mmCIF file as Biopython writes it, N, C-alpha, C and O atoms, coordinates in Angstrom:
data_model
#
loop_
_atom_site.group_PDB
_atom_site.id
_atom_site.type_symbol
_atom_site.label_atom_id
_atom_site.label_alt_id
_atom_site.label_comp_id
_atom_site.label_asym_id
_atom_site.label_entity_id
_atom_site.label_seq_id
_atom_site.pdbx_PDB_ins_code
_atom_site.Cartn_x
_atom_site.Cartn_y
_atom_site.Cartn_z
_atom_site.occupancy
_atom_site.B_iso_or_equiv
_atom_site.auth_seq_id
_atom_site.auth_asym_id
_atom_site.pdbx_PDB_model_num
ATOM 1   N N  . UNK A ? 1  ? 58.714 42.247 -90.711 1.0 0.0 1  A 1 
ATOM 2   C CA . UNK A ? 1  ? 58.080 43.714 -90.940 1.0 0.0 1  A 1 
ATOM 3   C C  . UNK A ? 1  ? 56.525 43.535 -90.433 1.0 0.0 1  A 1 
ATOM 4   O O  . UNK A ? 1  ? 55.796 42.600 -90.765 1.0 0.0 1  A 1 
ATOM 5   N N  . UNK A ? 2  ? 56.237 44.405 -89.734 1.0 0.0 2  A 1 
ATOM 6   C CA . UNK A ? 2  ? 55.003 44.621 -88.773 1.0 0.0 2  A 1 
ATOM 7   C C  . UNK A ? 2  ? 54.121 45.257 -89.627 1.0 0.0 2  A 1 
ATOM 8   O O  . UNK A ? 2  ? 54.547 46.213 -90.276 1.0 0.0 2  A 1 
ATOM 9   N N  . UNK A ? 3  ? 53.042 44.928 -89.740 1.0 0.0 3  A 1 
ATOM 10  C CA . UNK A ? 3  ? 51.967 45.425 -90.665 1.0 0.0 3  A 1 
ATOM 11  C C  . UNK A ? 3  ? 51.417 46.832 -89.943 1.0 0.0 3  A 1 
ATOM 12  O O  . UNK A ? 3  ? 51.482 46.896 -88.716 1.0 0.0 3  A 1 
ATOM 13  N N  . UNK A ? 4  ? 50.900 47.906 -90.668 1.0 0.0 4  A 1 
ATOM 14  C CA . UNK A ? 4  ? 50.140 48.915 -89.972 1.0 0.0 4  A 1 
ATOM 15  C C  . UNK A ? 4  ? 49.072 48.368 -89.238 1.0 0.0 4  A 1 
ATOM 16  O O  . UNK A ? 4  ? 48.917 48.787 -88.090 1.0 0.0 4  A 1 
ATOM 17  N N  . UNK A ? 5  ? 48.202 47.400 -89.738 1.0 0.0 5  A 1 
ATOM 18  C CA . UNK A ? 5  ? 47.081 47.041 -89.017 1.0 0.0 5  A 1 
ATOM 19  C C  . UNK A ? 5  ? 47.269 46.470 -87.739 1.0 0.0 5  A 1 
ATOM 20  O O  . UNK A ? 5  ? 46.321 46.417 -86.956 1.0 0.0 5  A 1 
ATOM 21  N N  . UNK A ? 6  ? 48.556 45.972 -87.393 1.0 0.0 6  A 1 
ATOM 22  C CA . UNK A ? 6  ? 49.061 45.402 -86.096 1.0 0.0 6  A 1 
ATOM 23  C C  . UNK A ? 6  ? 48.787 46.630 -85.022 1.0 0.0 6  A 1 
ATOM 24  O O  . UNK A ? 6  ? 48.114 46.593 -83.993 1.0 0.0 6  A 1 
ATOM 25  N N  . UNK A ? 7  ? 49.488 47.671 -85.565 1.0 0.0 7  A 1 
ATOM 26  C CA . UNK A ? 7  ? 49.455 49.084 -84.617 1.0 0.0 7  A 1 
ATOM 27  C C  . UNK A ? 7  ? 48.280 49.471 -84.548 1.0 0.0 7  A 1 
ATOM 28  O O  . UNK A ? 7  ? 47.930 49.897 -83.448 1.0 0.0 7  A 1 
ATOM 29  N N  . UNK A ? 8  ? 47.359 49.467 -85.561 1.0 0.0 8  A 1 
ATOM 30  C CA . UNK A ? 8  ? 45.546 49.917 -85.413 1.0 0.0 8  A 1 
ATOM 31  C C  . UNK A ? 8  ? 45.149 48.858 -84.321 1.0 0.0 8  A 1 
ATOM 32  O O  . UNK A ? 8  ? 44.626 49.316 -83.305 1.0 0.0 8  A 1 
ATOM 33  N N  . UNK A ? 9  ? 45.322 47.578 -84.399 1.0 0.0 9  A 1 
ATOM 34  C CA . UNK A ? 9  ? 44.591 46.949 -83.309 1.0 0.0 9  A 1 
ATOM 35  C C  . UNK A ? 9  ? 45.276 46.912 -81.869 1.0 0.0 9  A 1 
ATOM 36  O O  . UNK A ? 9  ? 44.716 46.510 -80.849 1.0 0.0 9  A 1 
ATOM 37  N N  . UNK A ? 10 ? 46.641 47.421 -81.957 1.0 0.0 10 A 1 
ATOM 38  C CA . UNK A ? 10 ? 47.096 47.618 -80.739 1.0 0.0 10 A 1 
ATOM 39  C C  . UNK A ? 10 ? 46.598 48.823 -79.864 1.0 0.0 10 A 1 
ATOM 40  O O  . UNK A ? 10 ? 46.393 48.848 -78.651 1.0 0.0 10 A 1 
ATOM 41  N N  . UNK A ? 11 ? 46.444 49.929 -80.912 1.0 0.0 11 A 1 
ATOM 42  C CA . UNK A ? 11 ? 45.929 51.034 -80.499 1.0 0.0 11 A 1 
ATOM 43  C C  . UNK A ? 11 ? 44.479 51.081 -80.146 1.0 0.0 11 A 1 
ATOM 44  O O  . UNK A ? 11 ? 44.027 51.959 -79.412 1.0 0.0 11 A 1 
ATOM 45  N N  . UNK A ? 12 ? 43.681 50.041 -80.722 1.0 0.0 12 A 1 
ATOM 46  C CA . UNK A ? 12 ? 42.268 49.945 -80.448 1.0 0.0 12 A 1 
ATOM 47  C C  . UNK A ? 12 ? 42.082 49.200 -79.006 1.0 0.0 12 A 1 
ATOM 48  O O  . UNK A ? 12 ? 41.249 49.570 -78.178 1.0 0.0 12 A 1 
ATOM 49  N N  . UNK A ? 13 ? 42.917 48.168 -78.830 1.0 0.0 13 A 1 
ATOM 50  C CA . UNK A ? 13 ? 42.665 47.369 -77.735 1.0 0.0 13 A 1 
ATOM 51  C C  . UNK A ? 13 ? 43.278 47.760 -76.442 1.0 0.0 13 A 1 
ATOM 52  O O  . UNK A ? 13 ? 42.649 47.561 -75.402 1.0 0.0 13 A 1 
ATOM 53  N N  . UNK A ? 14 ? 44.493 48.317 -76.423 1.0 0.0 14 A 1 
ATOM 54  C CA . UNK A ? 14 ? 45.192 48.731 -75.389 1.0 0.0 14 A 1 
ATOM 55  C C  . UNK A ? 14 ? 44.279 49.631 -74.305 1.0 0.0 14 A 1 
ATOM 56  O O  . UNK A ? 14 ? 44.244 49.303 -73.119 1.0 0.0 14 A 1 
ATOM 57  N N  . UNK A ? 15 ? 43.569 50.756 -74.796 1.0 0.0 15 A 1 
ATOM 58  C CA . UNK A ? 15 ? 42.856 51.550 -73.927 1.0 0.0 15 A 1 
ATOM 59  C C  . UNK A ? 15 ? 41.779 50.818 -73.268 1.0 0.0 15 A 1 
ATOM 60  O O  . UNK A ? 15 ? 41.412 51.142 -72.138 1.0 0.0 15 A 1 
ATOM 61  N N  . UNK A ? 16 ? 41.224 49.798 -73.943 1.0 0.0 16 A 1 
ATOM 62  C CA . UNK A ? 16 ? 40.167 48.998 -73.437 1.0 0.0 16 A 1 
ATOM 63  C C  . UNK A ? 16 ? 40.533 48.269 -72.511 1.0 0.0 16 A 1 
ATOM 64  O O  . UNK A ? 16 ? 39.783 48.213 -71.536 1.0 0.0 16 A 1 
ATOM 65  N N  . UNK A ? 17 ? 41.842 47.442 -72.496 1.0 0.0 17 A 1 
ATOM 66  C CA . UNK A ? 17 ? 42.386 46.717 -71.506 1.0 0.0 17 A 1 
ATOM 67  C C  . UNK A ? 17 ? 42.827 47.354 -70.354 1.0 0.0 17 A 1 
ATOM 68  O O  . UNK A ? 17 ? 42.830 46.793 -69.258 1.0 0.0 17 A 1 
ATOM 69  N N  . UNK A ? 18 ? 43.205 48.514 -70.544 1.0 0.0 18 A 1 
ATOM 70  C CA . UNK A ? 18 ? 43.560 49.406 -69.288 1.0 0.0 18 A 1 
ATOM 71  C C  . UNK A ? 18 ? 42.337 49.832 -68.422 1.0 0.0 18 A 1 
ATOM 72  O O  . UNK A ? 18 ? 42.342 50.050 -67.210 1.0 0.0 18 A 1 
ATOM 73  N N  . UNK A ? 19 ? 41.046 49.925 -69.487 1.0 0.0 19 A 1 
ATOM 74  C CA . UNK A ? 19 ? 40.009 50.498 -68.765 1.0 0.0 19 A 1 
ATOM 75  C C  . UNK A ? 19 ? 39.438 49.249 -67.899 1.0 0.0 19 A 1 
ATOM 76  O O  . UNK A ? 19 ? 38.987 49.507 -66.783 1.0 0.0 19 A 1 
ATOM 77  N N  . UNK A ? 20 ? 39.435 48.078 -68.302 1.0 0.0 20 A 1 
ATOM 78  C CA . UNK A ? 20 ? 38.882 46.963 -67.979 1.0 0.0 20 A 1 
ATOM 79  C C  . UNK A ? 20 ? 39.562 46.474 -66.592 1.0 0.0 20 A 1 
ATOM 80  O O  . UNK A ? 20 ? 38.928 45.889 -65.713 1.0 0.0 20 A 1 
ATOM 81  N N  . UNK A ? 21 ? 40.821 46.766 -66.523 1.0 0.0 21 A 1 
ATOM 82  C CA . UNK A ? 21 ? 41.721 46.420 -65.215 1.0 0.0 21 A 1 
ATOM 83  C C  . UNK A ? 21 ? 41.520 47.398 -64.249 1.0 0.0 21 A 1 
ATOM 84  O O  . UNK A ? 21 ? 41.772 47.087 -63.085 1.0 0.0 21 A 1 
ATOM 85  N N  . UNK A ? 22 ? 41.012 48.805 -64.558 1.0 0.0 22 A 1 
ATOM 86  C CA . UNK A ? 22 ? 40.794 49.648 -63.561 1.0 0.0 22 A 1 
ATOM 87  C C  . UNK A ? 22 ? 39.435 49.298 -62.804 1.0 0.0 22 A 1 
ATOM 88  O O  . UNK A ? 22 ? 39.181 49.336 -61.600 1.0 0.0 22 A 1 
ATOM 89  N N  . UNK A ? 23 ? 38.557 48.907 -64.011 1.0 0.0 23 A 1 
ATOM 90  C CA . UNK A ? 23 ? 37.063 48.614 -63.365 1.0 0.0 23 A 1 
ATOM 91  C C  . UNK A ? 23 ? 36.724 47.320 -62.763 1.0 0.0 23 A 1 
ATOM 92  O O  . UNK A ? 23 ? 35.587 46.850 -62.809 1.0 0.0 23 A 1 
ATOM 93  N N  . UNK A ? 24 ? 37.813 46.697 -62.147 1.0 0.0 24 A 1 
ATOM 94  C CA . UNK A ? 24 ? 37.644 45.153 -61.598 1.0 0.0 24 A 1 
ATOM 95  C C  . UNK A ? 24 ? 36.649 45.257 -60.408 1.0 0.0 24 A 1 
ATOM 96  O O  . UNK A ? 24 ? 36.754 46.289 -59.745 1.0 0.0 24 A 1 
ATOM 97  N N  . UNK A ? 25 ? 35.882 44.534 -60.098 1.0 0.0 25 A 1 
ATOM 98  C CA . UNK A ? 25 ? 34.852 44.345 -59.100 1.0 0.0 25 A 1 
ATOM 99  C C  . UNK A ? 25 ? 35.475 43.656 -58.126 1.0 0.0 25 A 1 
ATOM 100 O O  . UNK A ? 25 ? 35.996 42.567 -58.366 1.0 0.0 25 A 1 
ATOM 101 N N  . UNK A ? 26 ? 35.496 44.346 -56.630 1.0 0.0 26 A 1 
ATOM 102 C CA . UNK A ? 26 ? 35.857 43.629 -55.646 1.0 0.0 26 A 1 
ATOM 103 C C  . UNK A ? 26 ? 34.872 42.466 -55.265 1.0 0.0 26 A 1 
ATOM 104 O O  . UNK A ? 26 ? 33.796 42.396 -55.860 1.0 0.0 26 A 1 
ATOM 105 N N  . UNK A ? 27 ? 35.191 41.574 -54.321 1.0 0.0 27 A 1 
ATOM 106 C CA . UNK A ? 27 ? 34.432 40.411 -54.082 1.0 0.0 27 A 1 
ATOM 107 C C  . UNK A ? 27 ? 33.496 40.652 -53.135 1.0 0.0 27 A 1 
ATOM 108 O O  . UNK A ? 27 ? 32.586 39.844 -52.947 1.0 0.0 27 A 1 
ATOM 109 N N  . UNK A ? 28 ? 33.631 42.017 -52.289 1.0 0.0 28 A 1 
ATOM 110 C CA . UNK A ? 28 ? 32.353 42.320 -51.529 1.0 0.0 28 A 1 
ATOM 111 C C  . UNK A ? 28 ? 31.242 43.019 -52.383 1.0 0.0 28 A 1 
ATOM 112 O O  . UNK A ? 28 ? 30.048 42.733 -52.297 1.0 0.0 28 A 1 
ATOM 113 N N  . UNK A ? 29 ? 31.806 44.029 -53.273 1.0 0.0 29 A 1 
ATOM 114 C CA . UNK A ? 29 ? 30.957 44.538 -54.220 1.0 0.0 29 A 1 
ATOM 115 C C  . UNK A ? 29 ? 30.083 43.521 -55.164 1.0 0.0 29 A 1 
ATOM 116 O O  . UNK A ? 29 ? 28.867 43.571 -55.350 1.0 0.0 29 A 1 
ATOM 117 N N  . UNK A ? 30 ? 31.013 42.592 -55.707 1.0 0.0 30 A 1 
ATOM 118 C CA . UNK A ? 30 ? 30.213 41.416 -56.481 1.0 0.0 30 A 1 
ATOM 119 C C  . UNK A ? 30 ? 29.105 40.855 -55.840 1.0 0.0 30 A 1 
ATOM 120 O O  . UNK A ? 30 ? 28.013 40.648 -56.370 1.0 0.0 30 A 1 
ATOM 121 N N  . UNK A ? 31 ? 29.487 40.562 -54.434 1.0 0.0 31 A 1 
ATOM 122 C CA . UNK A ? 31 ? 28.459 39.870 -53.644 1.0 0.0 31 A 1 
ATOM 123 C C  . UNK A ? 31 ? 27.206 40.579 -53.298 1.0 0.0 31 A 1 
ATOM 124 O O  . UNK A ? 31 ? 26.130 39.985 -53.222 1.0 0.0 31 A 1 
ATOM 125 N N  . UNK A ? 32 ? 27.364 42.051 -53.054 1.0 0.0 32 A 1 
ATOM 126 C CA . UNK A ? 32 ? 26.171 42.740 -53.126 1.0 0.0 32 A 1 
ATOM 127 C C  . UNK A ? 32 ? 25.598 42.861 -54.220 1.0 0.0 32 A 1 
ATOM 128 O O  . UNK A ? 32 ? 24.368 42.833 -54.212 1.0 0.0 32 A 1 
ATOM 129 N N  . UNK A ? 33 ? 26.264 43.021 -55.402 1.0 0.0 33 A 1 
ATOM 130 C CA . UNK A ? 33 ? 25.528 43.124 -56.683 1.0 0.0 33 A 1 
ATOM 131 C C  . UNK A ? 33 ? 24.783 41.874 -56.964 1.0 0.0 33 A 1 
ATOM 132 O O  . UNK A ? 33 ? 23.676 41.969 -57.493 1.0 0.0 33 A 1 
ATOM 133 N N  . UNK A ? 34 ? 25.246 40.770 -56.680 1.0 0.0 34 A 1 
ATOM 134 C CA . UNK A ? 34 ? 24.406 39.135 -56.728 1.0 0.0 34 A 1 
ATOM 135 C C  . UNK A ? 34 ? 23.244 39.130 -55.824 1.0 0.0 34 A 1 
ATOM 136 O O  . UNK A ? 34 ? 22.192 38.571 -56.134 1.0 0.0 34 A 1 
ATOM 137 N N  . UNK A ? 35 ? 23.442 39.819 -54.581 1.0 0.0 35 A 1 
ATOM 138 C CA . UNK A ? 35 ? 22.470 39.689 -53.788 1.0 0.0 35 A 1 
ATOM 139 C C  . UNK A ? 35 ? 21.425 40.527 -54.269 1.0 0.0 35 A 1 
ATOM 140 O O  . UNK A ? 35 ? 20.268 40.115 -54.177 1.0 0.0 35 A 1 
ATOM 141 N N  . UNK A ? 36 ? 21.685 41.767 -54.826 1.0 0.0 36 A 1 
ATOM 142 C CA . UNK A ? 36 ? 20.545 42.626 -55.179 1.0 0.0 36 A 1 
ATOM 143 C C  . UNK A ? 36 ? 19.810 41.943 -56.699 1.0 0.0 36 A 1 
ATOM 144 O O  . UNK A ? 36 ? 18.730 42.336 -57.140 1.0 0.0 36 A 1 
ATOM 145 N N  . UNK A ? 37 ? 20.427 41.155 -57.169 1.0 0.0 37 A 1 
ATOM 146 C CA . UNK A ? 37 ? 19.972 40.605 -58.599 1.0 0.0 37 A 1 
ATOM 147 C C  . UNK A ? 37 ? 19.258 39.470 -57.862 1.0 0.0 37 A 1 
ATOM 148 O O  . UNK A ? 37 ? 18.066 39.536 -58.161 1.0 0.0 37 A 1 
ATOM 149 N N  . UNK A ? 38 ? 19.450 38.638 -57.173 1.0 0.0 38 A 1 
ATOM 150 C CA . UNK A ? 38 ? 18.685 37.784 -56.476 1.0 0.0 38 A 1 
ATOM 151 C C  . UNK A ? 38 ? 17.547 38.138 -55.875 1.0 0.0 38 A 1 
ATOM 152 O O  . UNK A ? 38 ? 16.565 37.400 -55.798 1.0 0.0 38 A 1 
ATOM 153 N N  . UNK A ? 39 ? 17.624 39.332 -55.401 1.0 0.0 39 A 1 
ATOM 154 C CA . UNK A ? 39 ? 16.188 39.933 -54.430 1.0 0.0 39 A 1 
ATOM 155 C C  . UNK A ? 39 ? 15.330 40.459 -55.530 1.0 0.0 39 A 1 
ATOM 156 O O  . UNK A ? 39 ? 14.131 40.537 -55.260 1.0 0.0 39 A 1 
ATOM 157 N N  . UNK A ? 40 ? 15.724 40.849 -56.759 1.0 0.0 40 A 1 
ATOM 158 C CA . UNK A ? 40 ? 14.853 41.280 -57.840 1.0 0.0 40 A 1 
ATOM 159 C C  . UNK A ? 40 ? 14.268 40.268 -58.511 1.0 0.0 40 A 1 
ATOM 160 O O  . UNK A ? 40 ? 13.109 40.298 -58.925 1.0 0.0 40 A 1 
ATOM 161 N N  . UNK A ? 41 ? 15.212 39.151 -58.663 1.0 0.0 41 A 1 
ATOM 162 C CA . UNK A ? 41 ? 14.529 38.077 -59.306 1.0 0.0 41 A 1 
ATOM 163 C C  . UNK A ? 41 ? 13.537 37.334 -58.478 1.0 0.0 41 A 1 
ATOM 164 O O  . UNK A ? 41 ? 12.512 36.810 -58.913 1.0 0.0 41 A 1 
ATOM 165 N N  . UNK A ? 42 ? 13.959 37.342 -57.192 1.0 0.0 42 A 1 
ATOM 166 C CA . UNK A ? 42 ? 12.788 36.805 -56.241 1.0 0.0 42 A 1 
ATOM 167 C C  . UNK A ? 42 ? 11.572 37.496 -56.303 1.0 0.0 42 A 1 
ATOM 168 O O  . UNK A ? 42 ? 10.498 36.896 -56.346 1.0 0.0 42 A 1 
ATOM 169 N N  . UNK A ? 43 ? 11.684 38.968 -56.310 1.0 0.0 43 A 1 
ATOM 170 C CA . UNK A ? 43 ? 10.327 39.683 -56.398 1.0 0.0 43 A 1 
ATOM 171 C C  . UNK A ? 43 ? 9.653  39.575 -57.591 1.0 0.0 43 A 1 
ATOM 172 O O  . UNK A ? 43 ? 8.423  39.603 -57.566 1.0 0.0 43 A 1 
ATOM 173 N N  . UNK A ? 44 ? 10.341 39.438 -58.805 1.0 0.0 44 A 1 
ATOM 174 C CA . UNK A ? 44 ? 9.880  39.186 -60.089 1.0 0.0 44 A 1 
ATOM 175 C C  . UNK A ? 44 ? 8.885  37.862 -60.310 1.0 0.0 44 A 1 
ATOM 176 O O  . UNK A ? 44 ? 7.735  37.825 -60.747 1.0 0.0 44 A 1 
ATOM 177 N N  . UNK A ? 45 ? 9.647  36.926 -59.901 1.0 0.0 45 A 1 
ATOM 178 C CA . UNK A ? 45 ? 9.187  35.612 -59.779 1.0 0.0 45 A 1 
ATOM 179 C C  . UNK A ? 45 ? 8.065  35.152 -58.617 1.0 0.0 45 A 1 
ATOM 180 O O  . UNK A ? 45 ? 7.217  34.270 -58.756 1.0 0.0 45 A 1 
ATOM 181 N N  . UNK A ? 46 ? 8.263  35.876 -57.592 1.0 0.0 46 A 1 
ATOM 182 C CA . UNK A ? 46 ? 7.189  35.446 -56.357 1.0 0.0 46 A 1 
ATOM 183 C C  . UNK A ? 46 ? 6.234  36.329 -56.318 1.0 0.0 46 A 1 
ATOM 184 O O  . UNK A ? 46 ? 5.178  35.896 -55.858 1.0 0.0 46 A 1 
ATOM 185 N N  . UNK A ? 47 ? 6.244  37.472 -56.660 1.0 0.0 47 A 1 
ATOM 186 C CA . UNK A ? 47 ? 5.157  38.700 -56.877 1.0 0.0 47 A 1 
ATOM 187 C C  . UNK A ? 47 ? 4.734  38.944 -58.128 1.0 0.0 47 A 1 
ATOM 188 O O  . UNK A ? 47 ? 3.551  38.737 -58.398 1.0 0.0 47 A 1 
ATOM 189 N N  . UNK A ? 48 ? 5.596  39.411 -59.073 1.0 0.0 48 A 1 
ATOM 190 C CA . UNK A ? 48 ? 4.947  39.766 -60.517 1.0 0.0 48 A 1 
ATOM 191 C C  . UNK A ? 48 ? 4.303  38.691 -61.313 1.0 0.0 48 A 1 
ATOM 192 O O  . UNK A ? 48 ? 3.222  38.751 -61.900 1.0 0.0 48 A 1 
ATOM 193 N N  . UNK A ? 49 ? 5.239  37.573 -61.230 1.0 0.0 49 A 1 
ATOM 194 C CA . UNK A ? 49 ? 4.670  36.363 -61.849 1.0 0.0 49 A 1 
ATOM 195 C C  . UNK A ? 49 ? 3.876  35.261 -61.187 1.0 0.0 49 A 1 
ATOM 196 O O  . UNK A ? 49 ? 3.577  34.223 -61.777 1.0 0.0 49 A 1 
ATOM 197 N N  . UNK A ? 50 ? 3.518  35.552 -59.831 1.0 0.0 50 A 1 
ATOM 198 C CA . UNK A ? 50 ? 2.907  34.531 -59.217 1.0 0.0 50 A 1 
ATOM 199 C C  . UNK A ? 50 ? 1.481  34.160 -59.906 1.0 0.0 50 A 1 
ATOM 200 O O  . UNK A ? 50 ? 1.223  32.988 -60.182 1.0 0.0 50 A 1 
ATOM 201 N N  . UNK A ? 51 ? 0.690  35.075 -60.134 1.0 0.0 51 A 1 
ATOM 202 C CA . UNK A ? 51 ? -0.343 34.761 -60.779 1.0 0.0 51 A 1 
ATOM 203 C C  . UNK A ? 51 ? -0.555 33.872 -62.121 1.0 0.0 51 A 1 
ATOM 204 O O  . UNK A ? 51 ? -1.409 33.014 -62.343 1.0 0.0 51 A 1 
ATOM 205 N N  . UNK A ? 52 ? 0.531  34.366 -62.972 1.0 0.0 52 A 1 
ATOM 206 C CA . UNK A ? 52 ? 0.732  33.666 -64.059 1.0 0.0 52 A 1 
ATOM 207 C C  . UNK A ? 52 ? 1.376  32.315 -63.817 1.0 0.0 52 A 1 
ATOM 208 O O  . UNK A ? 52 ? 1.128  31.467 -64.675 1.0 0.0 52 A 1 
ATOM 209 N N  . UNK A ? 53 ? 2.167  31.952 -62.797 1.0 0.0 53 A 1 
ATOM 210 C CA . UNK A ? 53 ? 2.825  30.724 -62.522 1.0 0.0 53 A 1 
ATOM 211 C C  . UNK A ? 53 ? 1.757  29.952 -62.142 1.0 0.0 53 A 1 
ATOM 212 O O  . UNK A ? 53 ? 1.671  28.821 -62.618 1.0 0.0 53 A 1 
ATOM 213 N N  . UNK A ? 54 ? 0.795  30.414 -61.251 1.0 0.0 54 A 1 
ATOM 214 C CA . UNK A ? 54 ? -0.178 29.609 -60.777 1.0 0.0 54 A 1 
ATOM 215 C C  . UNK A ? 54 ? -1.159 29.009 -61.786 1.0 0.0 54 A 1 
ATOM 216 O O  . UNK A ? 54 ? -1.653 27.882 -61.767 1.0 0.0 54 A 1 
ATOM 217 N N  . UNK A ? 55 ? -1.344 30.027 -62.703 1.0 0.0 55 A 1 
ATOM 218 C CA . UNK A ? 55 ? -2.061 29.522 -63.782 1.0 0.0 55 A 1 
ATOM 219 C C  . UNK A ? 55 ? -1.641 28.650 -64.986 1.0 0.0 55 A 1 
ATOM 220 O O  . UNK A ? 55 ? -2.329 28.211 -65.907 1.0 0.0 55 A 1 
ATOM 221 N N  . UNK A ? 56 ? -0.183 28.506 -64.701 1.0 0.0 56 A 1 
ATOM 222 C CA . UNK A ? 56 ? 0.684  27.630 -65.654 1.0 0.0 56 A 1 
ATOM 223 C C  . UNK A ? 56 ? 0.874  28.281 -66.836 1.0 0.0 56 A 1 
ATOM 224 O O  . UNK A ? 56 ? 1.294  27.616 -67.783 1.0 0.0 56 A 1 
ATOM 225 N N  . UNK A ? 57 ? 0.582  29.811 -67.026 1.0 0.0 57 A 1 
ATOM 226 C CA . UNK A ? 57 ? 0.733  30.386 -68.125 1.0 0.0 57 A 1 
ATOM 227 C C  . UNK A ? 57 ? 2.505  30.710 -68.435 1.0 0.0 57 A 1 
ATOM 228 O O  . UNK A ? 57 ? 3.016  30.869 -69.543 1.0 0.0 57 A 1 
ATOM 229 N N  . UNK A ? 58 ? 3.124  30.740 -67.238 1.0 0.0 58 A 1 
ATOM 230 C CA . UNK A ? 58 ? 4.565  30.786 -67.438 1.0 0.0 58 A 1 
ATOM 231 C C  . UNK A ? 58 ? 5.267  29.770 -66.741 1.0 0.0 58 A 1 
ATOM 232 O O  . UNK A ? 58 ? 4.489  29.022 -66.148 1.0 0.0 58 A 1 
ATOM 233 N N  . UNK A ? 59 ? 6.575  29.453 -66.591 1.0 0.0 59 A 1 
ATOM 234 C CA . UNK A ? 59 ? 7.208  28.797 -66.037 1.0 0.0 59 A 1 
ATOM 235 C C  . UNK A ? 59 ? 8.540  29.316 -65.690 1.0 0.0 59 A 1 
ATOM 236 O O  . UNK A ? 59 ? 9.065  29.909 -66.632 1.0 0.0 59 A 1 
ATOM 237 N N  . UNK A ? 60 ? 9.177  29.270 -64.710 1.0 0.0 60 A 1 
ATOM 238 C CA . UNK A ? 60 ? 10.318 30.023 -64.477 1.0 0.0 60 A 1 
ATOM 239 C C  . UNK A ? 60 ? 11.588 29.013 -64.049 1.0 0.0 60 A 1 
ATOM 240 O O  . UNK A ? 60 ? 11.522 28.180 -63.146 1.0 0.0 60 A 1 
ATOM 241 N N  . UNK A ? 61 ? 12.597 29.234 -64.779 1.0 0.0 61 A 1 
ATOM 242 C CA . UNK A ? 61 ? 13.810 28.352 -64.408 1.0 0.0 61 A 1 
ATOM 243 C C  . UNK A ? 61 ? 15.068 29.226 -64.163 1.0 0.0 61 A 1 
ATOM 244 O O  . UNK A ? 61 ? 15.097 30.386 -64.575 1.0 0.0 61 A 1 
ATOM 245 N N  . UNK A ? 62 ? 16.028 28.714 -63.544 1.0 0.0 62 A 1 
ATOM 246 C CA . UNK A ? 62 ? 17.431 29.317 -63.497 1.0 0.0 62 A 1 
ATOM 247 C C  . UNK A ? 62 ? 18.555 28.448 -63.940 1.0 0.0 62 A 1 
ATOM 248 O O  . UNK A ? 62 ? 18.571 27.257 -63.629 1.0 0.0 62 A 1 
ATOM 249 N N  . UNK A ? 63 ? 19.595 29.052 -64.726 1.0 0.0 63 A 1 
ATOM 250 C CA . UNK A ? 63 ? 20.516 28.289 -64.954 1.0 0.0 63 A 1 
ATOM 251 C C  . UNK A ? 63 ? 21.952 29.040 -64.303 1.0 0.0 63 A 1 
ATOM 252 O O  . UNK A ? 63 ? 22.223 30.214 -64.554 1.0 0.0 63 A 1 
ATOM 253 N N  . UNK A ? 64 ? 22.758 28.212 -63.485 1.0 0.0 64 A 1 
ATOM 254 C CA . UNK A ? 64 ? 23.790 28.980 -63.149 1.0 0.0 64 A 1 
ATOM 255 C C  . UNK A ? 64 ? 25.023 29.112 -64.231 1.0 0.0 64 A 1 
ATOM 256 O O  . UNK A ? 64 ? 25.360 28.317 -65.108 1.0 0.0 64 A 1 
ATOM 257 N N  . UNK A ? 65 ? 25.479 30.159 -63.934 1.0 0.0 65 A 1 
ATOM 258 C CA . UNK A ? 65 ? 26.483 30.666 -65.178 1.0 0.0 65 A 1 
ATOM 259 C C  . UNK A ? 65 ? 27.724 31.289 -64.266 1.0 0.0 65 A 1 
ATOM 260 O O  . UNK A ? 65 ? 27.680 31.954 -63.231 1.0 0.0 65 A 1 
ATOM 261 N N  . UNK A ? 66 ? 28.782 30.843 -65.007 1.0 0.0 66 A 1 
ATOM 262 C CA . UNK A ? 66 ? 30.023 31.487 -64.187 1.0 0.0 66 A 1 
ATOM 263 C C  . UNK A ? 66 ? 30.422 32.593 -65.359 1.0 0.0 66 A 1 
ATOM 264 O O  . UNK A ? 66 ? 31.365 33.364 -65.186 1.0 0.0 66 A 1 
#
């Protein structure tokens, strides 16, 4: 016997799954997005934080994430 909660969970999750599959990011768009993020990161670390880094007030590091 199926519980009513099972239907509620299904009704809750199904639209989110469908929405996620429609919004997949293509490889070209993903590369553009990553390039833009890298440019922003470079601007922040090389320009905005340059003086603070030189004075050793801050350190900057990156960790790759999949």
